N, CA, C, O and CB atoms as a CASP TS submission, in Angstrom:
PFRMAT TS
TARGET T0000
AUTHOR 0000-0000-0000
METHOD Language model
MODEL 1
PARENT N/A
ATOM      1  N   MET     1      -5.005 155.407 160.792  1.00  0.00           N
ATOM      2  CA  MET     1      -4.045 154.673 160.008  1.00  0.00           C
ATOM      3  C   MET     1      -4.022 153.193 160.394  1.00  0.00           C
ATOM      4  O   MET     1      -3.684 152.335 159.578  1.00  0.00           O
ATOM      5  CB  MET     1      -2.670 155.283 160.172  1.00  0.00           C
ATOM      6  N   SER     2      -4.375 152.911 161.611  1.00  0.00           N
ATOM      7  CA  SER     2      -4.353 151.516 162.032  1.00  0.00           C
ATOM      8  C   SER     2      -5.325 150.674 161.209  1.00  0.00           C
ATOM      9  O   SER     2      -5.089 149.484 161.002  1.00  0.00           O
ATOM     10  CB  SER     2      -4.692 151.406 163.517  1.00  0.00           C
ATOM     11  N   ALA     3      -6.419 151.284 160.736  1.00  0.00           N
ATOM     12  CA  ALA     3      -7.364 150.547 159.897  1.00  0.00           C
ATOM     13  C   ALA     3      -6.700 150.110 158.596  1.00  0.00           C
ATOM     14  O   ALA     3      -6.964 149.015 158.101  1.00  0.00           O
ATOM     15  CB  ALA     3      -8.606 151.406 159.597  1.00  0.00           C
ATOM     16  N   PHE     4      -5.844 150.955 158.046  1.00  0.00           N
ATOM     17  CA  PHE     4      -5.134 150.582 156.827  1.00  0.00           C
ATOM     18  C   PHE     4      -4.192 149.416 157.080  1.00  0.00           C
ATOM     19  O   PHE     4      -4.113 148.478 156.287  1.00  0.00           O
ATOM     20  CB  PHE     4      -4.356 151.775 156.275  1.00  0.00           C
ATOM     21  N   LEU     5      -3.489 149.487 158.183  1.00  0.00           N
ATOM     22  CA  LEU     5      -2.492 148.462 158.477  1.00  0.00           C
ATOM     23  C   LEU     5      -3.103 147.158 158.961  1.00  0.00           C
ATOM     24  O   LEU     5      -2.448 146.117 158.904  1.00  0.00           O
ATOM     25  CB  LEU     5      -1.530 148.970 159.505  1.00  0.00           C
ATOM     26  N   SER     6      -4.337 147.189 159.432  1.00  0.00           N
ATOM     27  CA  SER     6      -4.961 145.957 159.911  1.00  0.00           C
ATOM     28  C   SER     6      -5.706 145.208 158.810  1.00  0.00           C
ATOM     29  O   SER     6      -6.193 144.100 159.034  1.00  0.00           O
ATOM     30  CB  SER     6      -5.912 146.270 161.041  1.00  0.00           C
ATOM     31  N   ASP     7      -5.798 145.805 157.626  1.00  0.00           N
ATOM     32  CA  ASP     7      -6.459 145.157 156.489  1.00  0.00           C
ATOM     33  C   ASP     7      -5.682 143.898 156.114  1.00  0.00           C
ATOM     34  O   ASP     7      -4.474 143.959 155.887  1.00  0.00           O
ATOM     35  CB  ASP     7      -6.562 146.129 155.269  1.00  0.00           C
ATOM     36  N   LYS     8      -6.359 142.777 156.049  1.00  0.00           N
ATOM     37  CA  LYS     8      -5.699 141.499 155.769  1.00  0.00           C
ATOM     38  C   LYS     8      -5.167 141.399 154.338  1.00  0.00           C
ATOM     39  O   LYS     8      -4.316 140.554 154.060  1.00  0.00           O
ATOM     40  CB  LYS     8      -6.661 140.364 156.025  1.00  0.00           C
ATOM     41  N   THR     9      -5.649 142.240 153.435  1.00  0.00           N
ATOM     42  CA  THR     9      -5.219 142.156 152.041  1.00  0.00           C
ATOM     43  C   THR     9      -4.160 143.191 151.674  1.00  0.00           C
ATOM     44  O   THR     9      -3.863 143.383 150.495  1.00  0.00           O
ATOM     45  CB  THR     9      -6.406 142.316 151.136  1.00  0.00           C
ATOM     46  N   ILE    10      -3.597 143.849 152.662  1.00  0.00           N
ATOM     47  CA  ILE    10      -2.615 144.892 152.398  1.00  0.00           C
ATOM     48  C   ILE    10      -1.282 144.274 151.978  1.00  0.00           C
ATOM     49  O   ILE    10      -0.855 143.261 152.531  1.00  0.00           O
ATOM     50  CB  ILE    10      -2.428 145.784 153.639  1.00  0.00           C
ATOM     51  N   CYS    11      -0.631 144.898 150.993  1.00  0.00           N
ATOM     52  CA  CYS    11       0.653 144.384 150.502  1.00  0.00           C
ATOM     53  C   CYS    11       1.803 145.196 151.097  1.00  0.00           C
ATOM     54  O   CYS    11       1.587 146.227 151.735  1.00  0.00           O
ATOM     55  CB  CYS    11       0.706 144.426 148.947  1.00  0.00           C
ATOM     56  N   ALA    12       3.011 144.721 150.880  1.00  0.00           N
ATOM     57  CA  ALA    12       4.196 145.351 151.464  1.00  0.00           C
ATOM     58  C   ALA    12       4.348 146.804 151.028  1.00  0.00           C
ATOM     59  O   ALA    12       4.699 147.653 151.847  1.00  0.00           O
ATOM     60  CB  ALA    12       5.441 144.569 151.085  1.00  0.00           C
ATOM     61  N   ASN    13       4.092 147.109 149.749  1.00  0.00           N
ATOM     62  CA  ASN    13       4.221 148.483 149.273  1.00  0.00           C
ATOM     63  C   ASN    13       3.191 149.399 149.934  1.00  0.00           C
ATOM     64  O   ASN    13       3.485 150.558 150.226  1.00  0.00           O
ATOM     65  CB  ASN    13       4.068 148.531 147.753  1.00  0.00           C
ATOM     66  N   GLN    14       1.997 148.884 150.165  1.00  0.00           N
ATOM     67  CA  GLN    14       0.975 149.676 150.842  1.00  0.00           C
ATOM     68  C   GLN    14       1.383 149.957 152.287  1.00  0.00           C
ATOM     69  O   GLN    14       1.200 151.068 152.782  1.00  0.00           O
ATOM     70  CB  GLN    14      -0.383 148.952 150.802  1.00  0.00           C
ATOM     71  N   ILE    15       1.930 148.962 152.951  1.00  0.00           N
ATOM     72  CA  ILE    15       2.400 149.139 154.331  1.00  0.00           C
ATOM     73  C   ILE    15       3.500 150.185 154.371  1.00  0.00           C
ATOM     74  O   ILE    15       3.485 151.069 155.227  1.00  0.00           O
ATOM     75  CB  ILE    15       2.908 147.801 154.921  1.00  0.00           C
ATOM     76  N   GLU    16       4.448 150.096 153.460  1.00  0.00           N
ATOM     77  CA  GLU    16       5.547 151.050 153.417  1.00  0.00           C
ATOM     78  C   GLU    16       5.026 152.465 153.158  1.00  0.00           C
ATOM     79  O   GLU    16       5.487 153.424 153.777  1.00  0.00           O
ATOM     80  CB  GLU    16       6.561 150.649 152.336  1.00  0.00           C
ATOM     81  N   PHE    17       4.070 152.591 152.246  1.00  0.00           N
ATOM     82  CA  PHE    17       3.498 153.894 151.914  1.00  0.00           C
ATOM     83  C   PHE    17       2.805 154.496 153.139  1.00  0.00           C
ATOM     84  O   PHE    17       3.039 155.658 153.472  1.00  0.00           O
ATOM     85  CB  PHE    17       2.501 153.767 150.737  1.00  0.00           C
ATOM     86  N   ILE    18       1.967 153.725 153.802  1.00  0.00           N
ATOM     87  CA  ILE    18       1.257 154.212 154.986  1.00  0.00           C
ATOM     88  C   ILE    18       2.242 154.551 156.103  1.00  0.00           C
ATOM     89  O   ILE    18       2.054 155.538 156.814  1.00  0.00           O
ATOM     90  CB  ILE    18       0.238 153.164 155.473  1.00  0.00           C
ATOM     91  N   ASN    19       3.280 153.748 156.262  1.00  0.00           N
ATOM     92  CA  ASN    19       4.295 154.057 157.272  1.00  0.00           C
ATOM     93  C   ASN    19       4.983 155.386 156.970  1.00  0.00           C
ATOM     94  O   ASN    19       5.312 156.136 157.888  1.00  0.00           O
ATOM     95  CB  ASN    19       5.336 152.931 157.348  1.00  0.00           C
ATOM     96  N   MET    20       5.203 155.679 155.692  1.00  0.00           N
ATOM     97  CA  MET    20       5.790 156.965 155.308  1.00  0.00           C
ATOM     98  C   MET    20       4.837 158.116 155.634  1.00  0.00           C
ATOM     99  O   MET    20       5.271 159.180 156.076  1.00  0.00           O
ATOM    100  CB  MET    20       6.137 156.972 153.806  1.00  0.00           C
ATOM    101  N   VAL    21       3.543 157.902 155.415  1.00  0.00           N
ATOM    102  CA  VAL    21       2.551 158.921 155.768  1.00  0.00           C
ATOM    103  C   VAL    21       2.581 159.163 157.276  1.00  0.00           C
ATOM    104  O   VAL    21       2.583 160.309 157.725  1.00  0.00           O
ATOM    105  CB  VAL    21       1.126 158.490 155.310  1.00  0.00           C
ATOM    106  N   ILE    22       2.604 158.100 158.041  1.00  0.00           N
ATOM    107  CA  ILE    22       2.651 158.220 159.506  1.00  0.00           C
ATOM    108  C   ILE    22       3.911 158.967 159.939  1.00  0.00           C
ATOM    109  O   ILE    22       3.857 159.839 160.807  1.00  0.00           O
ATOM    110  CB  ILE    22       2.603 156.820 160.173  1.00  0.00           C
ATOM    111  N   GLU    23       5.037 158.624 159.334  1.00  0.00           N
ATOM    112  CA  GLU    23       6.299 159.287 159.665  1.00  0.00           C
ATOM    113  C   GLU    23       6.220 160.782 159.347  1.00  0.00           C
ATOM    114  O   GLU    23       6.664 161.615 160.138  1.00  0.00           O
ATOM    115  CB  GLU    23       7.471 158.637 158.895  1.00  0.00           C
ATOM    116  N   HIS    24       5.651 161.116 158.186  1.00  0.00           N
ATOM    117  CA  HIS    24       5.510 162.516 157.804  1.00  0.00           C
ATOM    118  C   HIS    24       4.612 163.259 158.803  1.00  0.00           C
ATOM    119  O   HIS    24       4.940 164.363 159.238  1.00  0.00           O
ATOM    120  CB  HIS    24       4.934 162.628 156.374  1.00  0.00           C
ATOM    121  N   LEU    25       3.491 162.652 159.157  1.00  0.00           N
ATOM    122  CA  LEU    25       2.578 163.278 160.106  1.00  0.00           C
ATOM    123  C   LEU    25       3.234 163.443 161.477  1.00  0.00           C
ATOM    124  O   LEU    25       3.006 164.439 162.163  1.00  0.00           O
ATOM    125  CB  LEU    25       1.296 162.451 160.231  1.00  0.00           C
ATOM    126  N   THR    26       4.034 162.481 161.865  1.00  0.00           N
ATOM    127  CA  THR    26       4.734 162.556 163.151  1.00  0.00           C
ATOM    128  C   THR    26       5.715 163.728 163.159  1.00  0.00           C
ATOM    129  O   THR    26       5.825 164.447 164.152  1.00  0.00           O
ATOM    130  CB  THR    26       5.480 161.232 163.442  1.00  0.00           C
ATOM    131  N   ARG    27       6.415 163.913 162.059  1.00  0.00           N
ATOM    132  CA  ARG    27       7.411 164.985 161.975  1.00  0.00           C
ATOM    133  C   ARG    27       6.792 166.363 161.782  1.00  0.00           C
ATOM    134  O   ARG    27       7.242 167.343 162.376  1.00  0.00           O
ATOM    135  CB  ARG    27       8.364 164.708 160.847  1.00  0.00           C
ATOM    136  N   HIS    28       5.750 166.432 160.942  1.00  0.00           N
ATOM    137  CA  HIS    28       5.232 167.731 160.522  1.00  0.00           C
ATOM    138  C   HIS    28       3.843 168.062 161.067  1.00  0.00           C
ATOM    139  O   HIS    28       3.412 169.213 161.000  1.00  0.00           O
ATOM    140  CB  HIS    28       5.195 167.784 159.037  1.00  0.00           C
ATOM    141  N   GLY    29       3.150 167.081 161.596  1.00  0.00           N
ATOM    142  CA  GLY    29       1.850 167.320 162.191  1.00  0.00           C
ATOM    143  C   GLY    29       0.679 167.283 161.230  1.00  0.00           C
ATOM    144  O   GLY    29      -0.443 166.992 161.644  1.00  0.00           O
ATOM    145  N   THR    30       0.907 167.565 159.975  1.00  0.00           N
ATOM    146  CA  THR    30      -0.154 167.584 158.976  1.00  0.00           C
ATOM    147  C   THR    30       0.452 167.405 157.588  1.00  0.00           C
ATOM    148  O   THR    30       1.662 167.528 157.396  1.00  0.00           O
ATOM    149  CB  THR    30      -0.966 168.902 159.055  1.00  0.00           C
ATOM    150  N   MET    31      -0.414 167.114 156.638  1.00  0.00           N
ATOM    151  CA  MET    31       0.006 167.060 155.234  1.00  0.00           C
ATOM    152  C   MET    31      -1.237 167.146 154.362  1.00  0.00           C
ATOM    153  O   MET    31      -2.349 166.877 154.818  1.00  0.00           O
ATOM    154  CB  MET    31       0.818 165.753 154.926  1.00  0.00           C
ATOM    155  N   THR    32      -1.040 167.520 153.116  1.00  0.00           N
ATOM    156  CA  THR    32      -2.152 167.609 152.178  1.00  0.00           C
ATOM    157  C   THR    32      -2.204 166.347 151.331  1.00  0.00           C
ATOM    158  O   THR    32      -1.227 165.603 151.244  1.00  0.00           O
ATOM    159  CB  THR    32      -2.023 168.863 151.282  1.00  0.00           C
ATOM    160  N   ALA    33      -3.341 166.119 150.715  1.00  0.00           N
ATOM    161  CA  ALA    33      -3.483 164.973 149.818  1.00  0.00           C
ATOM    162  C   ALA    33      -2.534 165.110 148.630  1.00  0.00           C
ATOM    163  O   ALA    33      -2.037 164.107 148.117  1.00  0.00           O
ATOM    164  CB  ALA    33      -4.942 164.841 149.328  1.00  0.00           C
ATOM    165  N   ALA    34      -2.283 166.317 148.196  1.00  0.00           N
ATOM    166  CA  ALA    34      -1.384 166.548 147.061  1.00  0.00           C
ATOM    167  C   ALA    34       0.022 166.022 147.336  1.00  0.00           C
ATOM    168  O   ALA    34       0.715 165.593 146.413  1.00  0.00           O
ATOM    169  CB  ALA    34      -1.322 168.038 146.731  1.00  0.00           C
ATOM    170  N   GLN    35       0.439 166.052 148.576  1.00  0.00           N
ATOM    171  CA  GLN    35       1.772 165.569 148.927  1.00  0.00           C
ATOM    172  C   GLN    35       1.935 164.073 148.700  1.00  0.00           C
ATOM    173  O   GLN    35       3.058 163.582 148.581  1.00  0.00           O
ATOM    174  CB  GLN    35       2.072 165.895 150.365  1.00  0.00           C
ATOM    175  N   LEU    36       0.828 163.346 148.640  1.00  0.00           N
ATOM    176  CA  LEU    36       0.905 161.907 148.377  1.00  0.00           C
ATOM    177  C   LEU    36       1.432 161.627 146.965  1.00  0.00           C
ATOM    178  O   LEU    36       1.838 160.507 146.658  1.00  0.00           O
ATOM    179  CB  LEU    36      -0.476 161.258 148.562  1.00  0.00           C
ATOM    180  N   TYR    37       1.419 162.655 146.112  1.00  0.00           N
ATOM    181  CA  TYR    37       1.858 162.530 144.723  1.00  0.00           C
ATOM    182  C   TYR    37       3.233 163.139 144.500  1.00  0.00           C
ATOM    183  O   TYR    37       3.646 163.351 143.360  1.00  0.00           O
ATOM    184  CB  TYR    37       0.855 163.185 143.798  1.00  0.00           C
ATOM    185  N   GLU    38       3.939 163.420 145.584  1.00  0.00           N
ATOM    186  CA  GLU    38       5.257 164.048 145.533  1.00  0.00           C
ATOM    187  C   GLU    38       6.277 163.169 146.257  1.00  0.00           C
ATOM    188  O   GLU    38       5.909 162.272 147.016  1.00  0.00           O
ATOM    189  CB  GLU    38       5.216 165.465 146.161  1.00  0.00           C
ATOM    190  N   PRO    39       7.570 163.439 146.013  1.00  0.00           N
ATOM    191  CA  PRO    39       8.589 162.730 146.780  1.00  0.00           C
ATOM    192  C   PRO    39       8.415 163.007 148.269  1.00  0.00           C
ATOM    193  O   PRO    39       8.013 164.118 148.617  1.00  0.00           O
ATOM    194  CB  PRO    39      10.000 163.139 146.319  1.00  0.00           C
ATOM    195  N   PRO    40       8.682 162.100 149.135  1.00  0.00           N
ATOM    196  CA  PRO    40       9.290 160.788 148.933  1.00  0.00           C
ATOM    197  C   PRO    40       8.278 159.695 148.568  1.00  0.00           C
ATOM    198  O   PRO    40       8.665 158.558 148.300  1.00  0.00           O
ATOM    199  CB  PRO    40      10.031 160.384 150.175  1.00  0.00           C
ATOM    200  N   PHE    41       6.997 160.036 148.557  1.00  0.00           N
ATOM    201  CA  PHE    41       5.961 159.028 148.310  1.00  0.00           C
ATOM    202  C   PHE    41       6.029 158.448 146.900  1.00  0.00           C
ATOM    203  O   PHE    41       5.645 157.299 146.677  1.00  0.00           O
ATOM    204  CB  PHE    41       4.592 159.631 148.543  1.00  0.00           C
ATOM    205  N   THR    42       6.516 159.243 145.953  1.00  0.00           N
ATOM    206  CA  THR    42       6.620 158.752 144.580  1.00  0.00           C
ATOM    207  C   THR    42       7.744 157.729 144.427  1.00  0.00           C
ATOM    208  O   THR    42       7.856 157.078 143.388  1.00  0.00           O
ATOM    209  CB  THR    42       6.845 159.917 143.623  1.00  0.00           C
ATOM    210  N   GLY    43       8.565 157.589 145.446  1.00  0.00           N
ATOM    211  CA  GLY    43       9.573 156.535 145.429  1.00  0.00           C
ATOM    212  C   GLY    43       8.941 155.152 145.511  1.00  0.00           C
ATOM    213  O   GLY    43       9.499 154.176 145.009  1.00  0.00           O
ATOM    214  N   ILE    44       7.787 155.074 146.141  1.00  0.00           N
ATOM    215  CA  ILE    44       7.058 153.811 146.261  1.00  0.00           C
ATOM    216  C   ILE    44       5.988 153.707 145.187  1.00  0.00           C
ATOM    217  O   ILE    44       5.774 152.645 144.602  1.00  0.00           O
ATOM    218  CB  ILE    44       6.424 153.681 147.652  1.00  0.00           C
ATOM    219  N   ALA    45       5.321 154.827 144.938  1.00  0.00           N
ATOM    220  CA  ALA    45       4.228 154.868 143.953  1.00  0.00           C
ATOM    221  C   ALA    45       4.504 156.012 142.989  1.00  0.00           C
ATOM    222  O   ALA    45       3.993 157.116 143.179  1.00  0.00           O
ATOM    223  CB  ALA    45       2.823 155.045 144.651  1.00  0.00           C
ATOM    224  N   PRO    46       5.310 155.764 141.948  1.00  0.00           N
ATOM    225  CA  PRO    46       5.736 156.833 141.042  1.00  0.00           C
ATOM    226  C   PRO    46       4.598 157.650 140.426  1.00  0.00           C
ATOM    227  O   PRO    46       4.771 158.840 140.162  1.00  0.00           O
ATOM    228  CB  PRO    46       6.545 156.246 139.949  1.00  0.00           C
ATOM    229  N   ARG    47       3.459 157.041 140.197  1.00  0.00           N
ATOM    230  CA  ARG    47       2.320 157.764 139.617  1.00  0.00           C
ATOM    231  C   ARG    47       1.293 158.145 140.679  1.00  0.00           C
ATOM    232  O   ARG    47       0.184 158.569 140.354  1.00  0.00           O
ATOM    233  CB  ARG    47       1.653 156.917 138.532  1.00  0.00           C
ATOM    234  N   GLY    48       1.661 157.992 141.929  1.00  0.00           N
ATOM    235  CA  GLY    48       0.767 158.347 143.020  1.00  0.00           C
ATOM    236  C   GLY    48       0.115 157.142 143.660  1.00  0.00           C
ATOM    237  O   GLY    48       0.238 156.024 143.162  1.00  0.00           O
ATOM    238  N   PRO    49      -0.576 157.364 144.757  1.00  0.00           N
ATOM    239  CA  PRO    49      -1.168 156.268 145.523  1.00  0.00           C
ATOM    240  C   PRO    49      -2.307 155.557 144.799  1.00  0.00           C
ATOM    241  O   PRO    49      -2.752 154.496 145.236  1.00  0.00           O
ATOM    242  CB  PRO    49      -1.668 156.787 146.833  1.00  0.00           C
ATOM    243  N   ASP    50      -2.778 156.130 143.702  1.00  0.00           N
ATOM    244  CA  ASP    50      -3.861 155.504 142.932  1.00  0.00           C
ATOM    245  C   ASP    50      -3.494 154.096 142.456  1.00  0.00           C
ATOM    246  O   ASP    50      -4.367 153.249 142.266  1.00  0.00           O
ATOM    247  CB  ASP    50      -4.217 156.375 141.731  1.00  0.00           C
ATOM    248  N   ILE    51      -2.194 153.857 142.266  1.00  0.00           N
ATOM    249  CA  ILE    51      -1.776 152.529 141.806  1.00  0.00           C
ATOM    250  C   ILE    51      -1.674 151.525 142.949  1.00  0.00           C
ATOM    251  O   ILE    51      -1.645 150.316 142.719  1.00  0.00           O
ATOM    252  CB  ILE    51      -0.440 152.623 141.092  1.00  0.00           C
ATOM    253  N   LEU    52      -1.621 152.029 144.179  1.00  0.00           N
ATOM    254  CA  LEU    52      -1.507 151.147 145.336  1.00  0.00           C
ATOM    255  C   LEU    52      -2.844 150.825 145.987  1.00  0.00           C
ATOM    256  O   LEU    52      -3.037 149.728 146.511  1.00  0.00           O
ATOM    257  CB  LEU    52      -0.603 151.764 146.349  1.00  0.00           C
ATOM    258  N   PHE    53      -3.767 151.786 145.953  1.00  0.00           N
ATOM    259  CA  PHE    53      -5.011 151.660 146.703  1.00  0.00           C
ATOM    260  C   PHE    53      -6.220 151.792 145.782  1.00  0.00           C
ATOM    261  O   PHE    53      -6.163 152.458 144.748  1.00  0.00           O
ATOM    262  CB  PHE    53      -5.073 152.715 147.812  1.00  0.00           C
ATOM    263  N   THR    54      -7.304 151.150 146.174  1.00  0.00           N
ATOM    264  CA  THR    54      -8.563 151.342 145.458  1.00  0.00           C
ATOM    265  C   THR    54      -9.013 152.785 145.697  1.00  0.00           C
ATOM    266  O   THR    54      -8.537 153.444 146.622  1.00  0.00           O
ATOM    267  CB  THR    54      -9.664 150.308 145.930  1.00  0.00           C
ATOM    268  N   SER    55      -9.915 153.262 144.874  1.00  0.00           N
ATOM    269  CA  SER    55     -10.389 154.638 145.039  1.00  0.00           C
ATOM    270  C   SER    55     -11.055 154.823 146.407  1.00  0.00           C
ATOM    271  O   SER    55     -10.947 155.889 147.014  1.00  0.00           O
ATOM    272  CB  SER    55     -11.378 155.006 143.911  1.00  0.00           C
ATOM    273  N   GLU    56     -11.734 153.793 146.883  1.00  0.00           N
ATOM    274  CA  GLU    56     -12.374 153.868 148.200  1.00  0.00           C
ATOM    275  C   GLU    56     -11.337 154.010 149.305  1.00  0.00           C
ATOM    276  O   GLU    56     -11.488 154.844 150.198  1.00  0.00           O
ATOM    277  CB  GLU    56     -13.237 152.626 148.449  1.00  0.00           C
ATOM    278  N   ARG    57     -10.294 153.205 149.249  1.00  0.00           N
ATOM    279  CA  ARG    57      -9.249 153.257 150.281  1.00  0.00           C
ATOM    280  C   ARG    57      -8.487 154.578 150.217  1.00  0.00           C
ATOM    281  O   ARG    57      -8.112 155.134 151.249  1.00  0.00           O
ATOM    282  CB  ARG    57      -8.270 152.075 150.122  1.00  0.00           C
ATOM    283  N   LEU    58      -8.260 155.078 149.002  1.00  0.00           N
ATOM    284  CA  LEU    58      -7.571 156.347 148.851  1.00  0.00           C
ATOM    285  C   LEU    58      -8.423 157.480 149.421  1.00  0.00           C
ATOM    286  O   LEU    58      -7.901 158.386 150.071  1.00  0.00           O
ATOM    287  CB  LEU    58      -7.239 156.608 147.373  1.00  0.00           C
ATOM    288  N   THR    59      -9.716 157.432 149.181  1.00  0.00           N
ATOM    289  CA  THR    59     -10.623 158.421 149.758  1.00  0.00           C
ATOM    290  C   THR    59     -10.569 158.366 151.276  1.00  0.00           C
ATOM    291  O   THR    59     -10.549 159.406 151.934  1.00  0.00           O
ATOM    292  CB  THR    59     -12.060 158.194 149.266  1.00  0.00           C
ATOM    293  N   ASP    60     -10.547 157.161 151.838  1.00  0.00           N
ATOM    294  CA  ASP    60     -10.424 157.000 153.292  1.00  0.00           C
ATOM    295  C   ASP    60      -9.147 157.664 153.809  1.00  0.00           C
ATOM    296  O   ASP    60      -9.163 158.336 154.841  1.00  0.00           O
ATOM    297  CB  ASP    60     -10.435 155.505 153.671  1.00  0.00           C
ATOM    298  N   LEU    61      -8.051 157.471 153.090  1.00  0.00           N
ATOM    299  CA  LEU    61      -6.775 158.054 153.489  1.00  0.00           C
ATOM    300  C   LEU    61      -6.844 159.578 153.442  1.00  0.00           C
ATOM    301  O   LEU    61      -6.355 160.248 154.351  1.00  0.00           O
ATOM    302  CB  LEU    61      -5.643 157.541 152.586  1.00  0.00           C
ATOM    303  N   ILE    62      -7.435 160.118 152.410  1.00  0.00           N
ATOM    304  CA  ILE    62      -7.550 161.572 152.278  1.00  0.00           C
ATOM    305  C   ILE    62      -8.431 162.146 153.386  1.00  0.00           C
ATOM    306  O   ILE    62      -8.132 163.214 153.922  1.00  0.00           O
ATOM    307  CB  ILE    62      -8.122 161.945 150.896  1.00  0.00           C
ATOM    308  N   VAL    63      -9.497 161.458 153.729  1.00  0.00           N
ATOM    309  CA  VAL    63     -10.367 161.893 154.829  1.00  0.00           C
ATOM    310  C   VAL    63      -9.570 161.919 156.133  1.00  0.00           C
ATOM    311  O   VAL    63      -9.708 162.853 156.923  1.00  0.00           O
ATOM    312  CB  VAL    63     -11.605 160.953 154.966  1.00  0.00           C
ATOM    313  N   ILE    64      -8.749 160.917 156.358  1.00  0.00           N
ATOM    314  CA  ILE    64      -7.914 160.870 157.560  1.00  0.00           C
ATOM    315  C   ILE    64      -6.984 162.073 157.585  1.00  0.00           C
ATOM    316  O   ILE    64      -6.838 162.724 158.619  1.00  0.00           O
ATOM    317  CB  ILE    64      -7.098 159.554 157.620  1.00  0.00           C
ATOM    318  N   LEU    65      -6.357 162.373 156.456  1.00  0.00           N
ATOM    319  CA  LEU    65      -5.431 163.523 156.394  1.00  0.00           C
ATOM    320  C   LEU    65      -6.171 164.832 156.675  1.00  0.00           C
ATOM    321  O   LEU    65      -5.647 165.709 157.361  1.00  0.00           O
ATOM    322  CB  LEU    65      -4.740 163.594 155.005  1.00  0.00           C
ATOM    323  N   GLU    66      -7.385 164.962 156.147  1.00  0.00           N
ATOM    324  CA  GLU    66      -8.178 166.172 156.400  1.00  0.00           C
ATOM    325  C   GLU    66      -8.596 166.263 157.864  1.00  0.00           C
ATOM    326  O   GLU    66      -8.623 167.349 158.443  1.00  0.00           O
ATOM    327  CB  GLU    66      -9.422 166.195 155.498  1.00  0.00           C
ATOM    328  N   ASP    67      -8.922 165.117 158.459  1.00  0.00           N
ATOM    329  CA  ASP    67      -9.282 165.112 159.889  1.00  0.00           C
ATOM    330  C   ASP    67      -8.089 165.518 160.755  1.00  0.00           C
ATOM    331  O   ASP    67      -8.242 166.265 161.721  1.00  0.00           O
ATOM    332  CB  ASP    67      -9.791 163.715 160.315  1.00  0.00           C
ATOM    333  N   VAL    68      -6.919 165.030 160.410  1.00  0.00           N
ATOM    334  CA  VAL    68      -5.708 165.383 161.163  1.00  0.00           C
ATOM    335  C   VAL    68      -5.440 166.882 161.039  1.00  0.00           C
ATOM    336  O   VAL    68      -5.090 167.539 162.019  1.00  0.00           O
ATOM    337  CB  VAL    68      -4.481 164.567 160.655  1.00  0.00           C
ATOM    338  N   LYS    69      -5.606 167.414 159.835  1.00  0.00           N
ATOM    339  CA  LYS    69      -5.379 168.831 159.613  1.00  0.00           C
ATOM    340  C   LYS    69      -6.351 169.700 160.408  1.00  0.00           C
ATOM    341  O   LYS    69      -5.984 170.757 160.922  1.00  0.00           O
ATOM    342  CB  LYS    69      -5.493 169.145 158.138  1.00  0.00           C
ATOM    343  N   ALA    70      -7.603 169.231 160.497  1.00  0.00           N
ATOM    344  CA  ALA    70      -8.622 170.001 161.224  1.00  0.00           C
ATOM    345  C   ALA    70      -8.329 169.948 162.711  1.00  0.00           C
ATOM    346  O   ALA    70      -9.066 170.531 163.507  1.00  0.00           O
ATOM    347  CB  ALA    70     -10.050 169.459 160.932  1.00  0.00           C
TER
END
């Protein structure tokens, strides 16, 4: 996740979204990519993270979630 937060072009909504992912992982230990399209994440990105991140960055995030789960 630090790679996401260290990106110089990251905006406030992206930071908030990633912080929510980190908080969720801290509390629950794992999460699925599908959860990125559900509350509370839809409070920041109502149509999902696709509107916040490029497809490449979103793929990176999903890979991270799968690595954490494994």
